[in-house]
Residue, then its C-alpha position, 0 to 999 in steps of 0.5 A: m453432394a457438391k463437387g470440388r474443394a471443400t472450403e472451411q467456413a470463416r469462424p467468427a473471431a472470439a471477442p477480445a477479453e475485457p481488460e481489467t482496469v488497474g487502480s491504485p495500491l490500496l492494499l498497501v495503504g491499508l497495511g500501513y495504517l494497520s502497521v500504525l494501529a498495531s503499534l498503539p497498544l505498545i505506547t503504554a508498555d514499559g521499557i525500552p524494547a517495547h518502544v523500540v518495536g513500536y517505533v519500528v512497527g509504527a514509524l519506520i514500516p509505514i514510511l517505507i510503505i509510503g515510498i513503496v505505494r508511490r513507486v507502485d502507483l507510478n508504475r501502474r499510471r503507465s497503464p492505459y487501463y489505470v483508473p486513479w483513486g483521487y484520495l490516495q495522496p491525502a491518505l498517504v499524507v494522513l499515514a505520514i502524519a500518523a507515523v510521525v505522531a507514533a514515532g513521537l509517542h515511542v521516542w519520548p519514553i525512550a529518551t526519558e528513560l535514557a535521560s534518567 
């Protein structure tokens, strides 16, 4: 047995956890497209209330989602672990065009009904 003070052996430090990468908010973009798709069956419906619901679901919600996606993406870009998705901006443009088309397809029957 050794005499003297017992010293602890230095334990190896645990390796730091691998940081997770942060990407674009693709789930929100998918919800925007799902919202436009959900409004499409309401185009063939008769009556103003169905078209108002279709307009809200197919046009207003996707436009709000585009704004939210851009805000979330901007916040995520501040992270050093951010990995951009190159097709985010084109996907948002296509979503905006689809929302405008859905808005037109729902507003036209409303205007026709109110005009007659």
